[in-house]
N, C-alpha and C positions, 0 to 999 in steps of 0.2 A: 504495499500500500504506500501511496506515493506521502510525503509530506502532507501536501496541499489537501491531500483527501483528508490525512487523520485529522489535519487542523479544522476543517469542514466538520467530521464528527464532533471533535470537541467541541468545540463552537456552538453546535446545535444542544448540545447535553447543559441543562441547566442544575449549578452545584448549590446545596442547601445545607450551612454550617448547621452543625450542632441539632441534625437530625439522623437517629431517633432519640440522642442523647447527646449532652456537650462533646466534644472535641472529634465529631465524626462530621464528615464532608460526606452529606449524601446526596450521590452523580444520578439525576431523575432523568430517564431518558426519555418521559413522555413532550418534554420538547421535542428532540428528536422524532418520534413517533408523529407527530405535528407538522412535522415538515417535510413535505413530498420529496422534494429534493435528499435531501440529509437521509431519511427513511430508506429512498432508494438506492443510495450510495454504500449503506451499510448493510441490506439484503445483497447486494451485487457483491460485496465485500466476503459476505458469510460463504455467500452459493459458490461464486465462482473456481474454486479452486478444486471444487468437486463434480463441476460439469464433466459429461457425459464419463461418470467413472461408473456409472450403474448403482447410484445409490437407493434402496428401497423405500427405506420411511426415514421422517426427521422426527427424533423426540422432543418435544419441546415440555419444558419446566413451567409448571403454573407460577405465576400468571405471563410475565411477560414475554418468556420463552413461548406462550403461544402467540404472541402477536409476530414476534420475530421467527417463528419455526413454520407457521403457517404458510408466509412468503418465499420463505428458503425453499418449501417442500412443493411451493407453486412452482418454483423458479429451476429446482431439478427435477420438477415432473416423478415427483414421488409422494407418498403417503404422509399422511401425519397423523402422530400418536402424544397424546397428552399425556402429562406425568403430574398426577395431581397429588395434594393432600388427602390423607385419610378419608374415608368414609365421602367422597365425592363422585364414585363410578358404582354404575348399578350394575354391572355383569362381574362373571366370576374375575377377580383380581389375583395378579401377585402384590405382594408389599415386600417394604424395608423398615428397617428401623432405622432412625440418625437420633447424631447429639445435634440438640440445639447449645445456645449459650447458658439457659437455664432447664433444661432437660431435654427430655425426648421429644422427638414426633414422628410420623410418618407415611408414608410416600407411596403412591397405588399407580397400576397400569392393569388395562385389561390385558389379561393371561394371554389373549387370541391376538393382540396389537400387533405383536412381532413375532415371525415365527421365526426356528433354530436358524442361524447361520444367514440370516436378512442382514444386510449392510445398513448400520444407520451410522444417524448424525446426532449428537447432543446437543441442543441450540439453548441457552438462554441469554439475559439480557449483561450481567454482570458474573466474573470471580471473583468471590473476595476469597474468604477461610476453605470452602472448595466441601464443606461439609454438604450442601446438597448436591450439587454435583457429583460429588463422591456417592454420597445414596442410591441417585440416579443410576451411574456409570454401575453398580451392585443388582439393580434391580432389572438393566437390562440384561446382565450378565447372568441373572436367575433363569432368565427365559432360553440363554443361546446367543443373542444378539450378536452380531461382530461390529463390534465398536469401532468406526473409521476413525471418528475424531470428538473432539469436545468444542464447538466453538460458541463464541462470549463475545459481544461487540466492547466490552469494557474488562481489563484484568486491572486489578488493586495488588499488584505486586508484594510487597510488602506485606499484606496474610497472609501467604504461602498456597492461597487455592491450585494454582496451576502446577503444583510440585508434585501433591496431595495426586492427582488425574494422572500424570505423567509416571508415578511409582505405581500405577497401575497396569501401566501398559495403552495409557490412550494421550494419541497426542493430540496435544491442545491448538485451538487459533484464538486467535484474539483481533481485536483492529484496532485501540487504541488501551492507554495504560495513564491510569493515574497513580504518582506514586503518595504512597502515605496513605493514611485512611481514610 
């Protein structure tokens, strides 16, 4: 990605200081999503390396991963699979528990959402500590998905999420990074 493209994405993202707690710089992509040019640039940046590679499914993490993942799935002519918080899916599901800052949570997907061996890309807006993305990788692994990559618009490298996924053998692609929290 060129520096001017990265600058375009960075300038389209609103930073909210001290949210959700003091000292955190919240990177709000709703402004990027509302900017047609920046949104198209982000979708193309996420999809481009995988055009023509036979990706079967895009798995999007609730909630912003749904928006980005659906657009990337369309661009790659792939199916879309939602990975949701516990209790939101109506059919036969697989589930994985993961740690939060103050406890545990669970995420789910439909058991038949991905067939064993299908080539899948995991999509979300941001990788921070990597807990949610790591859980999603484990969930996809339970059903035998071939996880080609995990892709994010934003990386917060100081929080170490990327290395968690790479330690699981999943290549990580990000479009931009913000140093610090």
